[in-house]
N, C-alpha and C positions, 0 to 999 in steps of 0.2 A: 266446437271446432273453430269458430271464428276467433275465439280467445287464443287458441294455440297458434293459429296462423299469425295473429298480430304479435304475439310474443316472439315468434321465430323471426319475423320481419324486423322487429325492434332489435333483436340480438345481432342480426346480420348487419344492420345499420351501425351499431356501436362498434362492431369489430372492423368494419370498413373505415370508420373514422380513426381508429387506432392504427390501422395499416398505413394511412396517409399522414399521420402525425410526424414521423421522422422527416418527411419531405419539407414540411413547414418549418421544422426546427433547423434543418440544414439551410434553408433559404434565409431565415432570420439571422443565423450565424454568419452567412456570407455578407448580408447587408451590414451587420455590425462591424465586420472586418473592413469592409470598404469604407464605412463611415469613419473608422479609426485612421485609415490611410489618408483619407481626405482631410481629416482634422490635423494630422501630423504635418501637412504642407502649408499650414496657415502662416501668413506673414513671411513667406520665403522671398517674395519680391522686395519687401522692405529691408530684409537683411542684406540683400545684394544691391542696394540702391546706388552705392558708390561705383559700381561697375558700369551701370547704364549711363550715368551722367558724364563720366570722363571719356568713355570710349568713342563718343560721337566726334570729338574734335581731332582725334588721331587718324581717322580714316579719311 
């Protein structure tokens, strides 16, 4: 009887882990997307350096 109960508990644990797996995959996907967006904005300030240096004298 103990073996049967242990097997049932183990099976329930495995299925609950599979039920929550999509949440983890979605979270990882969102973080990868946000990392790509952050990476795409690298050196934006350096590309527009000419605008910040000349605009101070005109105001």
